[in-house]
C-alpha positions as CSV (number, residue, x, y, z in Angstrom):
1,M,173.5,48.9,119.1
2,G,171.3,48.4,116.3
3,Y,168.4,50.8,114.8
4,Q,164.9,50.3,117.3
5,F,162.3,51.2,115.7
6,D,159.0,52.5,117.4
7,W,156.4,52.9,115.0
8,S,154.1,54.1,118.4
9,L,155.6,57.4,118.1
10,V,154.1,57.8,114.5
11,L,151.1,55.9,114.8
12,T,149.7,57.5,118.5
13,G,149.7,60.7,120.1
14,E,151.2,64.1,119.0
15,Y,153.7,63.3,116.4
16,R,151.0,61.3,114.8
17,D,148.4,64.5,114.9
18,W,151.9,66.2,113.4
19,L,151.7,63.8,110.2
20,L,147.8,64.4,110.3
21,D,147.7,68.1,109.6
22,G,150.8,67.9,107.4
23,F,148.6,65.5,104.9
24,Y,145.4,67.5,105.5
25,L,147.5,70.7,104.3
26,T,149.2,68.8,101.4
27,L,145.5,68.0,100.4
28,K,144.3,71.7,100.8
29,I,147.1,72.9,98.8
30,S,146.7,70.6,96.2
31,A,142.8,71.2,95.8
32,V,143.2,75.0,95.9
33,A,146.6,74.8,93.3
34,G,144.2,72.1,91.1
35,G,141.3,74.1,90.8
36,C,143.2,77.1,90.2
37,A,145.4,75.7,87.7
38,M,142.0,74.2,85.9
39,A,141.0,77.5,85.4
40,L,143.9,79.2,84.2
41,G,145.2,76.3,82.4
42,T,141.7,76.5,80.2
43,L,142.2,80.2,79.6
44,V,145.9,79.4,78.1
45,A,144.6,76.7,76.1
46,V,141.8,78.7,74.3
47,L,144.1,82.1,73.6
48,R,147.2,79.6,72.3
49,L,143.9,78.4,69.9
50,S,142.9,81.7,68.9
51,R,143.6,83.5,66.1
52,V,145.0,86.9,67.5
53,K,148.4,86.7,67.2
54,P,149.6,88.5,70.4
55,L,147.4,86.6,72.2
56,M,149.1,83.5,70.8
57,W,152.5,84.6,71.3
58,L,152.0,85.2,74.9
59,S,150.6,81.8,75.7
60,L,152.9,80.3,73.9
61,A,155.7,82.0,76.0
62,F,153.8,81.1,79.1
63,T,153.3,77.8,78.7
64,E,157.4,77.0,77.4
65,F,159.0,79.2,80.0
66,F,156.8,77.4,83.2
67,R,157.1,74.1,81.5
68,N,161.0,74.4,81.1
69,T,161.9,75.7,84.0
70,P,162.2,73.6,87.3
71,L,159.1,74.0,89.7
72,L,161.7,74.2,93.0
73,V,163.4,77.6,91.0
74,Q,159.5,78.9,90.5
75,I,158.7,78.5,94.0
76,F,161.5,80.6,95.0
77,F,160.9,83.1,92.2
78,W,157.2,83.8,93.9
79,Y,158.2,83.6,96.9
80,F,161.0,86.1,97.1
81,G,160.0,87.9,94.0
82,S,156.5,88.7,94.6
83,E,156.6,91.7,96.2
84,V,158.5,93.1,93.3
85,L,156.4,91.4,90.6
86,L,152.9,92.0,92.1
87,P,151.0,94.8,93.2
88,K,151.3,96.6,96.8
89,S,147.6,95.8,97.1
90,V,148.0,92.0,96.4
91,N,151.3,91.7,98.3
92,E,149.0,93.0,101.1
93,W,146.2,90.6,100.8
94,L,148.7,87.8,100.6
95,Y,150.6,88.9,103.9
96,S,147.6,89.1,105.6
97,M,147.1,85.4,104.9
98,D,149.6,82.5,105.1
99,F,152.1,83.9,102.8
100,E,154.1,80.6,102.7
101,F,150.9,78.9,101.7
102,A,149.8,81.8,99.4
103,A,152.9,81.8,97.9
104,G,153.4,78.3,97.5
105,T,150.0,77.9,95.7
106,L,150.9,80.3,93.6
107,A,153.8,78.2,92.2
108,L,152.2,75.2,91.9
109,T,149.3,76.5,90.1
110,V,150.9,78.4,87.4
111,Y,153.6,75.7,86.5
112,S,150.5,73.1,86.9
113,S,148.6,75.0,84.1
114,A,151.5,75.6,81.7
115,F,150.9,71.3,81.5
116,I,147.4,71.6,81.6
117,A,146.9,73.9,78.6
118,E,148.9,71.4,76.6
119,E,146.6,69.0,77.6
120,L,143.9,70.5,76.5
121,R,145.3,71.8,73.2
122,S,145.9,68.2,72.1
123,G,142.4,67.2,73.2
124,V,140.7,70.0,71.4
125,F,142.9,69.2,68.0
126,S,141.7,65.8,68.4
127,I,137.8,67.0,67.7
128,P,137.0,67.4,64.1
129,K,137.6,71.2,62.8
130,N,134.0,71.4,61.2
131,Q,132.5,71.0,64.7
132,L,133.8,74.7,65.2
133,E,133.0,76.1,61.7
134,A,129.3,74.8,62.2
135,S,129.6,76.4,65.6
136,R,130.2,79.3,64.3
137,A,128.2,79.2,61.3
138,T,125.1,78.8,63.8
139,G,125.8,82.4,65.4
140,L,128.1,81.5,68.1
141,S,131.3,83.7,68.7
142,F,134.5,82.2,68.6
143,L,134.8,81.6,72.9
144,Q,131.0,80.6,72.6
145,A,131.8,77.7,70.4
146,Y,134.6,76.7,72.7
147,R,132.5,77.1,75.7
148,F,129.6,75.3,74.8
149,V,130.9,73.1,72.2
150,I,134.6,72.3,72.2
151,L,135.7,72.6,75.2
152,P,132.9,69.7,77.1
153,Q,134.4,67.4,74.6
154,A,138.1,68.4,74.9
155,F,137.8,68.0,78.3
156,R,136.1,64.3,78.5
157,I,139.0,63.1,75.9
158,V,141.9,64.3,78.2
159,I,140.2,63.6,81.8
160,P,142.8,60.9,82.1
161,P,145.7,63.4,81.4
162,L,144.1,65.9,83.5
163,I,144.0,63.7,86.9
164,S,147.2,62.5,86.0
165,Q,148.6,66.3,85.9
166,L,146.8,66.9,89.5
167,L,148.5,64.0,90.8
168,N,151.8,65.3,89.7
169,L,150.8,68.7,91.5
170,L,149.7,66.5,94.7
171,K,153.3,64.9,94.9
172,N,154.9,68.5,93.6
173,S,153.2,69.8,96.9
174,S,156.1,68.4,98.6
175,L,158.5,70.7,97.3
176,V,156.6,73.8,99.1
177,M,158.3,72.8,102.4
178,T,161.3,74.5,101.3
179,I,159.7,78.1,101.7
180,G,158.3,76.8,105.2
181,V,154.7,75.4,104.0
182,M,154.0,72.6,106.8
183,E,152.9,70.0,104.5
184,L,153.4,66.2,105.1
185,T,157.2,65.9,103.8
186,Y,157.6,69.1,106.2
187,Q,155.9,67.7,109.2
188,A,157.6,64.0,108.5
189,R,160.8,66.1,108.6
190,Q,160.1,67.5,112.1
191,V,158.7,64.3,113.3
192,E,162.3,62.8,112.3
193,S,164.0,65.8,114.1
194,F,162.4,65.4,117.2
195,T,162.8,61.9,117.7
196,F,165.2,60.7,115.5
197,H,162.7,57.8,113.9
198,G,163.1,59.2,110.2
199,F,162.3,55.6,108.9
200,E,158.9,55.8,110.7
201,S,158.1,59.3,109.9
202,F,159.0,59.1,106.2
203,T,157.6,55.9,105.5
204,V,154.0,56.6,107.0
205,A,154.2,59.9,105.1
206,T,155.3,57.8,101.9
207,L,152.4,55.5,102.2
208,M,150.2,58.9,102.9
209,Y,151.2,59.9,99.1
210,L,150.8,56.2,98.1
211,A,147.1,55.9,99.1
212,V,146.3,59.0,97.4
213,S,148.3,58.0,94.0
214,L,146.8,54.8,94.0
215,L,143.5,55.6,94.5
216,V,143.4,58.2,91.7
217,S,145.2,55.7,89.9
218,F,142.0,53.7,90.2
219,A,140.0,56.2,89.6
220,I,141.5,56.7,86.4
221,T,141.6,53.1,85.2
222,M,137.7,52.7,86.2
223,Y,137.1,56.1,83.9
224,N,138.9,54.6,81.0
225,K,136.9,51.1,81.0
226,H,133.8,53.1,81.4
227,F,134.5,55.7,78.3
228,L,135.4,52.7,76.0
229,H,132.8,51.3,77.0
230,H,130.0,53.6,75.8
231,L,132.7,54.3,72.6
232,R,132.0,50.4,71.6
233,Y,128.5,51.3,72.2
């Protein structure tokens, strides 16, 4: 007998709810990690651009290490190594929450922040150097000049690649299933295990990922058109 498709298993009832719960958790971990990655990536980019040599070397080591090691290895690194690396109070706080979720969020945050930092650094390089010099001449400190003058312009320039990085983070979040985070891919695997209808469950999961990706891609396209229009006029 051939394979018998049964889409009702994943479109109605309990298994549909599993997939929706997983999709919600995927969006949640992506949003939390994305916000933290933007903040950390901005900090790393500013340190990389500072004239303090130890800070420059530290930020360079950070970006090179996390950009050039596999995300899956980093997920296991934080999941199994957090107890050794982090203070006891922090570990107790993590375990009081959802530890798997926290470890996955931490791994996604650190990994994505390294790429975001490089995107921001390239955006800063596209801004004329005399703007920083003029800002300093008005009495602003180095950090104030970046906060009020340089970074706002850099963010506007690199919004499309930053959104692409956040979209990559969303897709990379599927890897946290390996440490027990019950996101969309994990739930699709659970549905397959209980029903033996893996094609249907993973098709629905794929379409959910695709819907978000297409929505974000459309937003990037519209922003680029709007941005280019303002540049012309």
